[in-house]
LONU-200163 format. One line per 3 residues: number of its first residue (from 1); their letters; for each residue z, y, x of C-alpha. Coordinates in Angstrom, 3 decimals, always signed. Example, Ala and Ser with C-alpha at 12.3 -4.5 7.8 and 13.67 -1.06 7.14 Angstrom:
2
1) AS) +7.800/-4.500/+12.300; +7.140/-1.060/+13.670
% end
This chain:
178
1) XXX) +68.176/+77.636/+65.372; +68.160/+75.268/+68.340; +69.946/+77.783/+70.604
4) XXX) +72.607/+78.385/+67.960; +73.173/+74.663/+67.586; +73.474/+74.251/+71.378
7) XXX) +75.943/+77.140/+71.574; +78.014/+75.582/+68.783; +77.943/+72.163/+70.496
10) XXX) +78.954/+73.728/+73.810; +81.845/+75.589/+72.131; +83.019/+72.424/+70.389
13) XXX) +82.892/+70.391/+73.598; +84.864/+73.097/+75.391; +87.525/+73.000/+72.684
16) XXX) +87.592/+69.202/+72.694; +88.161/+69.193/+76.450; +91.525/+70.848/+75.911
19) XXX) +92.978/+74.041/+74.457; +93.805/+75.395/+77.917; +90.112/+75.530/+78.842
22) XXX) +89.041/+77.497/+75.793; +90.961/+80.613/+76.781; +91.588/+80.188/+80.497
25) XXX) +90.912/+83.168/+82.687; +88.489/+82.351/+85.521; +91.265/+82.216/+88.135
28) XXX) +93.185/+79.728/+85.966; +90.306/+77.457/+84.896; +91.369/+74.513/+87.093
31) XXX) +94.903/+74.535/+85.659; +96.429/+73.545/+82.308; +98.611/+75.835/+80.274
34) XXX) +102.065/+74.232/+80.241; +103.973/+76.756/+78.151; +104.143/+80.324/+76.939
37) XXX) +106.762/+82.871/+75.933; +107.144/+86.546/+75.145; +109.103/+89.188/+77.016
40) XXX) +110.727/+91.640/+74.629; +112.961/+94.606/+75.262; +114.937/+95.841/+72.228
43) XXX) +112.478/+93.863/+70.058; +109.444/+95.651/+71.590; +106.854/+93.228/+72.969
46) XXX) +106.335/+93.960/+76.676; +104.101/+91.008/+77.601; +103.093/+87.467/+76.779
49) XXX) +103.653/+85.094/+79.687; +102.001/+81.717/+80.255; +102.845/+79.039/+82.810
52) XXX) +99.833/+77.165/+84.232; +99.775/+74.151/+86.561; +98.053/+70.845/+87.258
55) XXX) +101.186/+68.818/+86.498; +104.397/+69.300/+84.522; +106.806/+71.884/+85.900
58) XXX) +110.547/+71.755/+85.284; +113.795/+73.351/+86.405; +114.092/+71.004/+89.383
61) XXX) +110.555/+71.109/+90.818; +109.027/+74.546/+90.104; +109.648/+75.967/+93.600
64) XXX) +107.767/+73.093/+95.248; +104.725/+73.120/+92.949; +101.535/+75.101/+92.879
67) XXX) +101.594/+77.037/+89.631; +100.470/+80.285/+88.081; +102.154/+82.742/+85.771
70) XXX) +99.854/+84.895/+83.652; +101.261/+88.077/+82.115; +99.234/+89.771/+79.383
73) XXX) +100.664/+93.215/+78.762; +101.211/+94.585/+75.271; +101.755/+98.159/+76.424
76) XXX) +101.060/+100.584/+79.241; +103.299/+100.323/+82.285; +103.290/+101.899/+85.724
79) XXX) +102.410/+99.537/+88.559; +105.037/+101.204/+90.721; +107.689/+100.533/+88.047
82) XXX) +106.572/+96.902/+87.726; +107.002/+96.516/+91.501; +110.417/+98.210/+91.525
85) XXX) +111.722/+96.083/+88.645; +110.359/+92.942/+90.309; +112.335/+93.717/+93.459
88) XXX) +115.531/+94.257/+91.442; +115.013/+90.862/+89.785; +114.271/+89.167/+93.125
91) XXX) +117.588/+90.476/+94.475; +119.397/+88.557/+91.686; +118.539/+85.349/+93.560
94) XXX) +119.225/+86.257/+97.189; +120.311/+89.025/+99.476; +117.270/+90.834/+100.856
97) XXX) +117.536/+93.007/+103.959; +116.598/+96.655/+103.297; +113.624/+96.540/+105.707
100) XXX) +112.315/+93.371/+104.053; +112.825/+94.850/+100.597; +110.795/+97.922/+101.579
103) XXX) +107.948/+95.780/+102.946; +107.868/+93.639/+99.802; +107.975/+96.701/+97.569
106) XXX) +104.934/+98.122/+99.370; +103.099/+94.794/+99.034; +103.842/+94.648/+95.308
109) XXX) +102.819/+98.274/+94.774; +99.464/+97.356/+96.343; +99.190/+94.262/+94.108
112) XXX) +100.183/+95.767/+90.761; +98.125/+98.599/+89.272; +99.116/+100.643/+86.258
115) XXX) +98.430/+98.428/+83.242; +97.304/+99.098/+79.680; +97.698/+96.926/+76.601
118) XXX) +95.516/+93.841/+77.034; +95.514/+93.892/+80.868; +96.428/+90.652/+82.634
121) XXX) +98.134/+90.053/+85.951; +98.129/+86.436/+87.134; +100.192/+85.288/+90.066
124) XXX) +99.585/+82.017/+91.912; +102.573/+80.417/+93.616; +101.446/+78.565/+96.746
127) XXX) +104.531/+76.689/+98.030; +105.063/+77.057/+101.757; +102.343/+79.711/+101.974
130) XXX) +102.807/+82.690/+99.643; +101.247/+84.143/+96.529; +97.940/+85.476/+95.248
133) XXX) +97.704/+88.098/+92.529; +94.763/+88.637/+90.185; +94.269/+91.619/+87.903
136) XXX) +92.022/+90.961/+84.914; +90.519/+87.985/+86.743; +89.834/+89.730/+90.073
139) XXX) +91.760/+88.895/+93.230; +93.819/+91.974/+94.065; +96.277/+90.906/+96.784
142) XXX) +97.508/+87.949/+98.784; +101.041/+87.987/+100.196; +101.487/+85.375/+102.921
145) XXX) +105.251/+84.925/+102.737; +106.783/+81.753/+101.231; +110.196/+83.385/+100.757
148) XXX) +108.631/+86.275/+98.855; +106.706/+83.837/+96.642; +109.782/+81.723/+95.840
151) XXX) +111.865/+84.784/+94.920; +109.061/+86.477/+93.002; +108.304/+83.485/+90.780
154) XXX) +112.030/+82.885/+90.522; +112.204/+86.088/+88.463; +111.138/+83.880/+85.535
157) XXX) +111.804/+80.335/+86.749; +115.020/+80.361/+88.855; +118.451/+79.693/+87.336
160) XXX) +119.400/+83.294/+88.239; +116.709/+84.710/+85.934; +117.924/+87.664/+83.864
163) XXX) +116.033/+86.088/+80.933; +117.408/+82.539/+80.549; +115.847/+82.099/+77.103
166) XXX) +112.410/+82.959/+78.429; +112.975/+80.615/+81.381; +113.919/+77.810/+78.992
169) XXX) +110.725/+78.352/+76.970; +108.549/+78.360/+80.085; +110.131/+75.228/+81.520
172) XXX) +109.799/+73.299/+78.288; +113.397/+73.549/+77.184; +114.561/+71.317/+80.010
175) XXX) +118.097/+71.971/+81.260; +119.389/+72.030/+84.841; +121.357/+69.039/+85.973
178) X) +121.581/+65.496/+84.640
% end
């Protein structure tokens, strides 16, 4: 009975500390969940996405802040296709030389495995340094390239995002400009 009571007290204290701690993946434990959204394609749920950070993130400051995006997949997808689509979305923000695009595609193919429903890929944006990618809580790849990191996270957070509604949800409904 004592061990059950202690487990219940520990669970309650964890919940009281904040909702972000109750469900945080190990790689996200030091951050707070700021927002969440869903990516749908023709009404099919592709993934849930959550924005994590230590401080509020908005349309003006996201590129200069350490943050993480956690994608929890609702269906099976090829890692190679995830990487290819990511590159297409990155090109919406800036022109990327073919040689650079090929290098980044190879890096992303190494970072993103084939996923099944329930798998999670978390990406940490490290401004001025690059990005780290975790798959189901395990570090998979680090890409030491600040330009790559800015364009990759810009897929969801930059004004050029192909999903402006999702961007608005992640950034708390804040609008660009005054």
